C-alpha positions as CSV (number, residue, x, y, z in Angstrom):
1,S,176.9,-28.1,-55.4
2,S,176.0,-31.7,-55.2
3,S,172.5,-30.7,-55.5
4,S,173.3,-28.2,-58.2
5,S,175.1,-31.0,-60.2
6,S,172.3,-33.8,-59.4
7,S,170.0,-30.7,-61.3
8,S,171.8,-30.1,-64.8
9,T,173.0,-33.5,-65.3
10,T,169.3,-34.6,-64.9
11,A,168.1,-32.2,-67.3
12,A,171.2,-33.4,-69.8
13,T,169.7,-37.3,-69.0
14,G,166.4,-36.0,-69.5
15,V,167.3,-34.7,-73.2
16,R,168.6,-38.0,-73.9
17,T,166.0,-40.0,-73.4
18,A,163.0,-37.7,-74.6
19,K,160.6,-39.4,-77.0
20,E,160.8,-38.0,-80.3
21,D,157.0,-38.1,-81.0
22,Q,156.2,-36.5,-77.9
23,L,158.4,-33.5,-79.1
24,F,157.8,-33.4,-82.9
25,G,154.7,-34.8,-83.2
26,K,151.4,-32.6,-83.9
27,G,151.7,-30.0,-81.6
28,G,154.9,-31.2,-80.1
29,L,157.1,-28.6,-77.9
30,A,159.7,-28.7,-80.8
31,T,157.2,-27.9,-83.9
32,A,156.1,-25.0,-82.1
33,R,159.3,-23.8,-81.5
34,G,160.7,-24.8,-84.9
35,V,163.6,-27.4,-83.8
36,T,164.7,-29.9,-86.3
37,L,165.5,-33.5,-85.6
38,G,169.1,-32.4,-86.9
39,S,169.8,-29.6,-83.9
40,L,167.7,-32.5,-81.2
41,L,170.4,-35.1,-82.6
42,S,173.2,-32.9,-82.1
43,L,171.4,-31.8,-78.5
44,R,171.6,-35.2,-77.2
45,V,175.4,-35.8,-79.0
46,V,176.6,-33.1,-76.6
47,C,174.7,-34.1,-73.1
48,T,175.8,-37.8,-74.2
49,Q,179.2,-36.3,-74.2
50,F,179.0,-33.8,-70.8
51,L,177.8,-37.0,-68.7
52,T,180.6,-38.8,-70.0
53,V,182.9,-36.0,-68.8
54,L,181.0,-36.8,-65.6
55,W,181.8,-39.7,-65.1
56,G,185.5,-38.9,-64.9
57,W,184.6,-36.6,-62.1
58,K,185.4,-38.9,-59.1
59,E,184.1,-36.6,-56.3
60,F,180.8,-37.4,-58.7
61,R,181.1,-40.5,-59.8
62,D,181.8,-42.4,-55.9
63,S,180.0,-40.1,-53.9
64,S,177.9,-41.7,-50.9
65,D,174.8,-39.9,-51.9
66,I,172.3,-41.9,-52.9
67,R,170.5,-39.3,-54.8
68,L,173.8,-39.4,-56.8
69,K,174.2,-43.2,-57.0
70,T,171.4,-43.7,-58.4
71,L,172.1,-40.9,-60.9
72,C,174.6,-43.0,-61.6
73,D,173.0,-45.4,-62.6
74,S,170.5,-43.9,-64.5
75,I,173.5,-42.0,-66.7
76,A,174.9,-45.2,-67.2
77,G,171.6,-47.2,-68.9
78,V,171.9,-44.2,-71.1
79,F,174.8,-45.1,-72.5
80,I,174.2,-49.0,-73.0
81,R,170.6,-48.2,-74.9
82,N,171.8,-45.1,-76.5
83,L,174.6,-48.0,-77.6
84,A,172.2,-49.3,-80.1
85,A,170.6,-45.7,-81.1
86,R,170.9,-45.4,-84.9
87,P,172.6,-42.0,-85.3
88,P,176.3,-43.3,-85.8
89,S,177.1,-39.8,-83.8
90,L,174.9,-40.7,-80.9
91,H,176.0,-44.0,-80.7
92,L,180.0,-43.2,-80.8
93,A,179.2,-41.1,-77.7
94,A,177.3,-43.7,-76.2
95,R,180.4,-46.3,-76.8
96,L,182.7,-43.4,-75.0
97,G,180.4,-43.5,-72.4
98,V,179.9,-47.2,-71.8
99,Q,183.5,-47.6,-71.6
100,Q,184.0,-45.4,-68.8
101,V,181.7,-47.0,-67.3
102,M,183.4,-50.6,-67.6
103,S,186.9,-48.6,-66.9
104,N,185.9,-48.1,-63.4
105,E,184.2,-51.4,-62.9
106,R,180.5,-50.1,-62.4
107,L,178.9,-52.5,-64.8
108,T,176.4,-54.8,-62.9
109,K,174.1,-57.6,-64.2
110,D,171.0,-56.1,-62.7
111,L,172.1,-52.7,-64.7
112,L,172.3,-54.5,-67.9
113,Q,169.3,-56.5,-67.7
114,I,166.7,-53.3,-66.9
115,N,168.4,-51.5,-70.1
116,L,168.5,-54.2,-72.4
117,K,165.4,-55.3,-72.6
118,H,164.1,-53.8,-74.9
119,I,166.5,-55.1,-77.8
120,L,166.5,-58.3,-76.2
121,H,162.6,-58.4,-76.5
122,N,163.5,-57.5,-80.2
123,I,165.5,-60.1,-81.0
124,S,163.1,-62.5,-79.1
125,M,161.3,-63.5,-82.2
126,Y,163.0,-63.7,-85.7
127,S,159.5,-62.1,-87.5
128,K,161.4,-59.0,-85.0
129,L,165.0,-58.7,-86.3
130,T,165.4,-56.0,-88.7
131,P,168.5,-54.6,-89.9
132,F,168.6,-51.3,-87.6
133,V,168.1,-54.2,-84.6
134,L,170.9,-56.1,-85.4
135,E,173.7,-54.0,-86.2
136,G,172.6,-52.5,-82.5
137,L,172.9,-55.8,-81.0
138,K,176.6,-56.1,-83.1
139,R,177.5,-52.9,-81.1
140,L,176.4,-53.7,-77.6
141,L,178.3,-57.0,-78.6
142,A,181.3,-55.6,-79.8
143,L,181.7,-54.2,-75.8
144,L,179.9,-56.5,-73.8
145,C,180.3,-59.8,-75.1
146,D,181.5,-61.0,-72.2
147,W,177.9,-60.8,-70.6
148,F,176.1,-62.8,-72.8
149,N,176.6,-66.5,-73.2
150,H,176.2,-69.2,-75.6
151,A,172.3,-69.3,-75.8
152,L,172.0,-66.0,-77.5
153,G,174.4,-67.9,-80.3
154,E,171.8,-70.9,-80.2
155,K,169.5,-68.9,-80.7
156,L,170.6,-67.0,-83.7
157,L,171.3,-70.2,-85.3
158,E,167.6,-70.8,-84.4
159,Y,166.7,-68.0,-87.0
160,L,168.9,-68.8,-89.7
161,K,167.0,-71.7,-89.7
162,V,164.0,-70.7,-90.7
163,W,165.1,-69.3,-94.4
164,L,165.8,-73.0,-95.3
165,T,162.0,-72.8,-95.6
166,P,161.5,-69.1,-97.5
167,E,157.7,-69.4,-97.4
168,K,157.8,-69.4,-94.1
169,V,160.1,-66.5,-94.3
170,L,158.1,-64.6,-97.2
171,S,155.0,-65.2,-95.1
172,C,156.0,-64.7,-91.7
173,G,154.7,-61.2,-91.2
174,G,157.4,-59.6,-89.8
175,S,158.7,-55.9,-89.9
176,W,160.7,-56.0,-93.2
177,K,160.3,-54.4,-96.5
178,A,160.3,-55.8,-99.8
179,G,163.2,-57.9,-100.8
180,E,165.2,-56.9,-97.1
181,E,164.8,-60.6,-96.1
182,V,168.1,-62.0,-97.2
183,L,169.4,-59.1,-96.0
184,V,168.6,-59.9,-92.0
185,A,169.7,-63.2,-92.7
186,T,173.3,-61.9,-93.7
187,K,173.2,-59.4,-90.6
188,V,172.4,-62.3,-88.5
189,L,175.6,-64.0,-89.8
190,D,177.6,-60.9,-89.5
191,V,176.8,-60.6,-85.3
192,F,178.3,-63.9,-84.6
193,H,182.2,-62.9,-84.6
194,T,180.9,-60.4,-82.0
195,L,180.4,-63.6,-79.7
196,P,182.5,-64.4,-76.8
197,R,185.3,-66.8,-78.6
198,S,185.4,-68.9,-76.0
199,L,181.6,-70.6,-76.7
200,V,181.2,-73.5,-78.3
201,F,177.6,-72.9,-79.2
202,L,177.7,-74.9,-82.3
203,D,177.4,-77.7,-80.1
204,V,173.9,-76.8,-79.6
205,A,171.0,-78.2,-76.8
206,P,167.8,-80.5,-77.7
207,Q,165.4,-78.2,-79.3
208,G,163.1,-76.8,-76.3
209,E,166.0,-76.5,-73.2
210,R,167.0,-73.8,-73.8
211,K,164.5,-70.6,-73.3
212,D,166.8,-67.5,-72.9
213,L,168.0,-65.1,-75.0
214,G,171.5,-65.7,-73.5
215,G,171.2,-61.9,-72.0
216,P,172.9,-60.4,-68.7
217,G,171.3,-62.7,-65.5
218,G,168.5,-65.0,-66.6
219,S,168.4,-69.2,-66.7
220,G,171.0,-69.0,-69.3
221,G,173.1,-67.8,-66.6
222,G,174.9,-64.7,-68.2
223,G,176.0,-61.5,-66.7
224,G,177.7,-63.7,-63.5
225,G,177.0,-66.9,-64.9
226,S,179.9,-69.3,-65.2
227,N,179.5,-69.3,-68.6
228,S,179.8,-65.9,-69.3
229,G,183.2,-64.1,-69.6
230,G,185.1,-62.3,-67.2
231,S,183.9,-58.9,-67.0
232,N,180.5,-59.3,-64.8
233,S,183.6,-60.5,-61.6
234,G,182.9,-56.8,-61.0
235,G,179.6,-56.8,-60.6
């Protein structure tokens, strides 16, 4: 039934989005029951796979029930957020989920705006960049590049200019480990080939004209604006 499907799917989504510190912290449920991070990861991957299969069920995906429509958006958000997850098994499972959402033309600008807030926040300042954050951004762009505009490329170029002043890099107080500064710059460079090829972002606007990060929506025109790719025509 619709009710039982919604209930089981909500439970699976909850497992996928539960905060690990709440489970594994002092007095946490997982700690008390002897659950390991490895077993929790396996559960999260299986739940993601289950949710992906659910998206292939037309009666569920295209239901007119507002509760199921809301649940579908929630599931899609799980897929999007976990493209940037650290464990390979998890972000690979999430990738299949995002592809399922895209193949059914259910990806929207609003959905991306809501679920990309965390990673866009992490790239809002060069001192917040880490290899982990940049690898997650690269995976997002590999699937969703048409929802971003040239402002993201401009912002990354702006960050790279900081590395021309080593003293500034070393004193920024970022979250880098000792000696990780060069690796971060390398990871920034590695993101560029995932940006849309149609973007001529090297012809940068005068400093101060671009304030956004080129994410979906916003003043930069991504995710539905004329500067972004054709994928957003279905939003």
